[in-house]
N, C-alpha and C positions, 0 to 999 in steps of 0.2 A: 390268580395272578399268570400269566400266559408271556411266553417269550416264542417269540418266530423268526427265525434265520432262514429265508428262500429265495435264493434268488433264480433258480432255474428248478426242471426234475432232475437236469445229471448231478446236479450238486446236493450237501443234504439238510434238507429240511428238520426242522428240527422243534418241537412247542413240549412245550414245560405247563401242566396244569396244576392243581390239585393235589392230585394222587395219583397221577399215570402221567408218564414221561412217552410222547410221542417221537417218533423220526422217518423222513423218506428218503429213503435212498435209489436209487437204482428203480424206482418202481411199486418198491416192497417196501408197504408202512410196517413196521414194529412198534406195538403198542405196549408198555408195558405198565403194571401195576404197581403201583409205589407208594403204599402208604403202608411204613413201619410200624410193628414187627411180622405180623403177619399179612397183610395184605387185607385186611377184613373191610368188607364193602360197607359202604355207608351211603347215605342219598348222596354227597358230593361227589363219590366217585362212579354212583348207576348213570349219575348227570351229566357227570363229565363223558363217560362209554359214550351214551346215547350220544352225543353233542360231536365225538369221534367218528365212531361209524356209521351216523347220517350224512357227515359231509362227507366221506369215502367214497358214497355213492356218484358225487358230482364233481369228484376229483378227478381228471384225467391222469395224474402225476402219478395216480396209482394202480395198481395190477392185481397186487396179491397183498393182505395183510398176515402179519405175524401180533399174535396172542398172547406172553409170557406175562412171569413173574417177577420182580423184583425180590434179589436175596434168596433164602432157600427155601420155600412157601412161595406155594404159588396163587393162595387165598385158603386162609381160613373157615373162610364162609360168611356167613353176615355178623354186622355188628351187633352184636346184642347189649350194648348200651346204649345202644338208640327205641329198647323195645318195651322200658318200662312209661316211656314220655305217651307215644303211642296210643296208650291203653287211657290215658286220663283225659283226651281231646277228640269230640267226635268228626267221624271220615280219616282217623288220623290214619288208624291201619289198612283204612283200603284203599290210602291216596298212596298209602309203601306198598301195597299188597302191588298196584297198578305200575309203580317204579319200578320193582321188582319187574315184573313182567314185561316193561318194553325195553328193559337191560336186555333180556336177552332175544329177545324182538328186535330189538338196534342187527345185533349181530346175524342172526337167524337172518333175518331180508335184507342183508348188507350186498349190495351186486356183487364184490368182489370177492374170490374165494378168501376163506379164512380157516389161519392153520394154527393150532393154540399146541405150543410146548412147552410142557407144564413141565416146567423146573425143580417141583416139590410137590408137597400133598395139597392136593384136590377138595375142599369138606365141605360138607352140604352145598352152599349157595358157590360155593369156586368150585366143584365139582358140575354144578351145574351151566357155569356162566363155561366150561369146558365143554360141555354137551352142548350148548349153540354151536361150535364151529364145525365147520366141515373135515377136516384132517384131524386127526390128535397124532404126537409125540411126545413122551414121555422120558425123563431122566428115569435112573433105574432108583434114586430116592426118591419116589416120588408114591400116593397112593390116593383113593378116592375110598373118601365114607359118607354117608350119608345120615350125621348124627341127630336128628334133629328129637328125636324118639330120647335121645339124653340128656336132654334141656327141657322134657314136657313139652314139645309140639309134634309135628305131624303133618311133613312136607318133603315133596321130591318122586312120591311113587310114581305117576307118569314118566317122567323122567329116566327114574331107573328100570320101568319095563319098556322102556325102547330103545334100552341097551343090554340090558340083559335078561335071561329068558325067566321067566315067571320064580321058579322055587329059588334061583340068587338074590333075587331083585326083589323080593319077600324077605327074605333073611336080612338082607341089610337094609332095609327099611325097618324090620320089629325088631334089629337089636345091633343099629349103629356100627355093621361089621366096615371093616380095611378093608381093602383088595389092594394090591399092591400094582406097579407098574409090569413088571416080571409075568405078574399071573394075566396081567391084561394082553399083554401080547401075544402069551400062549393060548389065549382065549379069541387071539385073532380079529381084537376092537379095535386095541392101538396101534400104527405105524411101523413102533419103535420103541422099546427100552433098553437108555442107554447111558455110559457114564457122562455124569455134569455135565465134563468141558466139551464130550460132542455131541450134546442135543443143539447149540444154537448154531454149528455147524453144518450139521446133518439139517435140521430146518428150514438154514437160508439155501442152500445147494439145491430143496424143493422147492424151495420157492419162487427160486430164481429161474427152474426148470418149468414152473408154469406162468410166470411174469414175462416167457418168453413165445408165449401162445397171441394169436389176433387177438385184440381187445373185445371187440365185437362178441366172436365166440365166448372169449368166456364168460361175459354176460352173461351171454343167453346160454350155455352150459350152468353156468348156477342158478337159474330161474329154471332150466329143468331140472336138475336134481330136488329142485326143493318143491316144485309141481307135481310131478310125478309121483313123487314119496306118498302124497295123498289120494292121489286116483286110482281107480281102476286102471288095467293093465289095458286094455283095448284104447280108454279115451286117454291113458300116459302116451299112449305109440303113436296115436295120430295125431298129438299136441309135441314130440319130440319133430317128427316127421316135420312136422309145419312150419317146425326151428330151422328147421335143414332148407328147405326154403325160402325161407327169407334169408338166412345167412349166404345163399349159394345167391343170391344179386348181391355182396358186399364185394367192392374192391379187395377185402382183407382173402377175401376167398380165392380169389383172380389169383392174385398173388401168392398165395399158399401154393396156389397147385400147378403155376408156371414153377417155383423158385423147387418142386419136389422134382418137378421133370429135368430143371435144369440143374439138380444137384448143388442147391444153394441154398443159404441164408436166407429165408423171406424179412422183407421189409415194408412193416406193416405200417399204415399210415388211421385206423382208426376209421375205417370207413367202409 
């Protein structure tokens, strides 16, 4: 079931699906996982996240996305109730794994910056979902863990080793160890560890700052961050320079430079 209320980008746009809620206000889309009690990820949630994030790519009313969870848990991971049936049908587990991968890819590949406001524990696939976002902010009640080993499974090591150093990543993978938001902040892995009541105000302040930038430049900046992360430094630098050349020919760049000289806020047109 879907309910949509959309008049213009200056008003609130709300969309309620089976497992997530979406609001768009002032060019900021907030996606809230809403599958009580623990926001466990099932096939329905994953399909809705893919549809939603793919849609943001073509939505000019969205400049920044915030991903968070309803309640006191960000996401407790995969819904294990779906697992038994996967073993009984040819190809079912492979389709499941493909859906899991593409859920993360839809966020990683979204052409808008995505901020994750981790409102509580992010466990297993919940931690994985968090890491697909560009910027991480957490409540000080949150922790992360990759607990697949506790249910006889082994997944997430590639993700863990992209976030932590070798020893910590493997300790977490082999034991299911929890790491608190305060520890993540101490390690420099998240932007802030905040009291729960301060999480969304802090996040929305940052989202508004990002949304104030030129939309074409934001899109190119997201592309540059993604692509250069897997390129050799020389080629990555050249790629960024090519994007700078392309941006220099846009109306928004000319407006940004005029506004800087005139000491005023720029007025962007997205071209």
